[in-house]
N, C-alpha and C positions, 0 to 999 in steps of 0.2 A: 525644475522645468520652467522655461519661459516661452510664452506664446507671443510672437511678433508677426505683424504684417509686413509685406514688402517696404512699405513706407517707414515702418518702425526701424527695420534693418538699415535702411538707407541713412536714417537720422543717427542711429546708434553707432554704425561701423562705416567710418570713412577713411579707413586705413588704406595705404597705397597698394597693399598686397590682395585687395579684394577686386575681382573682376566679375561683375554680375553676369549670369546667364541671360540671354535674350527672351527666351520663352520656353514654358514647360506645359505639355499637353498629356493627358492621360485618358486612353480610350478602353473601355470595358467590354469584354465578351465572355460571358459566363465566368469562369474562375481564372481567366487569363486577362491580363492588363498590358496594353502597349503603351510604352512611355516614350514620348518624343521630346527631346531636349535641344535647344539651339545653344551651343557653346559659345563662349566669347572668343575662343581661338579656333582655327581651322586645323592645322597639322597636330597641334598639341592635344586635341580632343581624342586623337587615336589612342592615347595613354589610357584615357577613362575607359574606352570601349574594351581595350585589352584587359584591363584590370577587372572590370565588372563582369566580363565573360568568364573569368577564371575563379573569381572569389565567392560568388554566390550560387548555390545549386538551384535557387528559384529563378534565376535568370536563364531562360532557355535559349535566347540568342541576343547577340549584341552586335549592332552594326553602325558603320559611320558612313555618312554621304556629305562630304564638305564639313561643315560645323554642326551637322544635324545627327545627333545620336538617336537610335531606335532601339529600345530594349523590349523584348517579349518576356514577360515575368509572369510567374504563377503566384496566385494569392496564397500568402502563407508566410512562414518564417524560415530564415536561413541562419545557421550558427557560424558566423563569420570567425575566421581564425586569422585576424590581420597580422600581416608580417611585412616589415619594411621592404619596399622594392618588389617582393614576390606577390603578395596579396595585400596591397595597400589601401584598397577601397572597394566597396561593394554595397549591395542592397541587403539590409538586415531583415526587413519585413515589408510586406505589401498587404493592405487591407482596404476593403470597400465598405463604407459606412453611409448608407442613404445615398445622397447625391454627392458624396465626396470620395476622393481616393486619397488614402494616406500612404506615402512611401518613406520608409526609414532608411536614411543613407548613413554610412559610417566610413571614416577614412583617417588614415594617419598623416599628420603634418598638413602639407597644402591640400591633400585630398580632403581632410577634415574641414578645412575652410570651405572648399568647394561643396561639401555635404550641406552645410547650412547657409552661410552668408551669400555665396555666389548663386546658388539656386534659388534661395529665398527671396532675392531681389528681381526675379524674372517675372515677365508678363505671364499671366495665367495662374500664378500661385495665389492662393487665398491667405495662407498664413504658414508659419513655421512654428513647430514645437521644437525649441532648442534645449537639448540635453546636456551636451558638452561642446564647449568652443574649441575648435582645433587650431592648428598652427604650430610651428616649431616642431617639437617631438611629441606633441600631444594628440590624443584621439578625438576627433570631432564627431558629434552624432546629432542628428536632427531628423524630424519628420517633416516632409514637405506635403502640404495638403492642397489639393487641386480639385476643381470640379470634375464630376464623372462625365465623360464624353462618350459618344458612339462613333464607330468608324463606318463609313459609307464609300464604296468605290463606284463610280460611274463610267461605264464603257461607252464610247462614242465611235460612230464609223458613218462613212459616206456623207461628207458635207461639201465636197468640191466637185468639179466637173472637169473634163479634159481641157477645157479652155482656161479656167481660172479657179482659184481658191487653194487652201491647204488646210487639211483636217487637224494636223498636229498644232498649228499656230491658233486656229480658231478655238480649238479645244482649250488651249492654255489661256487665251483671252477670256473664255467663259469661266474658267477657274478663277482668274483675277477678278472678274465682276462679281462672282459669287463671294469672294473673300471680302468685298466691299460691303457685302449684305450681312457679314458676321459669320459666314462660315469658315472654318479654318482649312485653307487650301494647303495640303501637305506635299503632294507630289503629282507629277505628270509623267506618265510612262508610255513610250512608243512601242508598240508590239508589231513586229514584222510578221505579215501573214504570207500565204502562199504566192510566191513571185510570179507563177505562171497563169494566175487567174486571168481569163480573157475579159472579165468585166471590170478590171481595175482601171483606176484613171492614170496611175503612173507607178509609184513605189509600193502600193498596196500595204498600208499600215492602218492600224486602229490605235485608239488612245484610251488609256485608263486614268481618270482624274481621282485623286484619293483625297478625301476630307474627313476632318473631325467635327462633329456636330452636336449640339445639345439634345438631350433626349426630348422627343416630340417634334423635332424639326425635319424628319425624313421627308414627309410628303411635300413640305415647302421647298426643299432643296431640289427635289425632282421636278416640281412644277416650275421653279425658276430656271432650271437648266434647260427644260423643254422651250421655255419662252424665249430664252436668248438664242438657242440654237434655231429656232423657227424663224427668229427675226433675221439671222445672218447667214444661214446656210444657202448654198447655191444648188444643192441637190434636191431631187424629189424622193430620195431614198433614205433620208437620215433617220437613225434610230438610236436609242440608248438601251443600256442594260444595266441593272443595279444589283450590286452585291452588298449585303449587310454583314457587318462583323469583320473579324481580323483574319480568320483562316480561309484558305482556299479549299473547297471540297475536291477530293481526288478526281471525281469525274469531270469536274469543270477544268481541272489542269489537263486532264487527257483530251478534252475537246479542243482546248487552246492549242496543244501540241499537233493535233490532227490538222487544225486550221493553218498551221505554219507549213504543213508537209503536203497537203492535198486540197482539192476542191471540197468545199462544204456547201450544201445547198440549204435554202431557207427552211424547208421542212425539217431537216435534221437539226438546225439550230433551235427552232421552236420546241422540238421534241426534247432535245437536250435540256433547255432552260426549264421546261416543265418538270422533267424528272429531277433536276437538281434543286429547283425551288428558286429560280432567279426571275425577277421581273424584267420583262422586255416591253419597251415603250416605243411605239411609232411616233416620230416627230413630223415628218413629212412623207414617209414611206416605210416599207418593211425590209428592203434588202439590207439596210444597215445593221440589222440585228445579228447577222452572221458574225461580222467583225466585232461588233460591240461586245458580244458575249465572249468572244476569244480574248478580248482585251483583259477581261476580269480575271482570266485564268492564269495570267502571268504577271499581274500587277506587282506581285512581291518577289519577283525574280527578274531584275531589270537586265542582267547580263544575258539570260536565256531569251528574254523577250525580244531583244534586237537581233538575234541571229537570223541568218538567212539559211534556208534549207533548199538545195536545188533538186 
């Protein structure tokens, strides 16, 4: 075994068939780990998602959004039976050790190169434990070691007025500003709410902002989010809701679906949040809690999130 940093890999492997990944992030929630990878190719990355989803039984879901892979994996080992074309690459093992996450990748031929060298050069990687160098007809195996991160989703609603403003763009700009402070801004999800709400400004949507943060930074990101919103919101009703971790509780999903189909009132939102264990924060007012909470319930189902129910 050889232990190499991203810089070591770049110095050692200058071959024209190596394309470094852009970034790798790992978020931990109990015995589940969400791996986010930014692949060097857009359409070509679909191959990786397909292979990983079928080859490893510890991979519970594998999705692609552009060149971004998201794998939800269970801590443990998988007995990979690599077979050219059919099961050419996969995750062999995932472990959490202290403040680090270790993911062992294995693959045939080009997938083996990706397992070690390509991933190992990415931003966010601390080091690679290189077991076998892939390429050609050979198997490549390597452990990619990354910092242990936490996932936090912030629901935002009610920042505009009937005269001006736009919640979805303001929320995105807030996410960008937070990324400059060191928080990993992963996604921005528009959640369509009840279109016949008489209190809406126009389209009636709420926003979920998804981040990966270092342990211990939860209160800081909430504080900074509120500061930015308070500075730029045009509404006296702005609120946020905060979801910790990867999964969406069933009751939160049910609340979000109800908010898409019918009127929800403030007391209902506050009661639901209390029951589920979601933190609600008033920025300039309380009415935004209704939509902010709903945004959390569908942050991980963007196709459902944007649907309109008449």
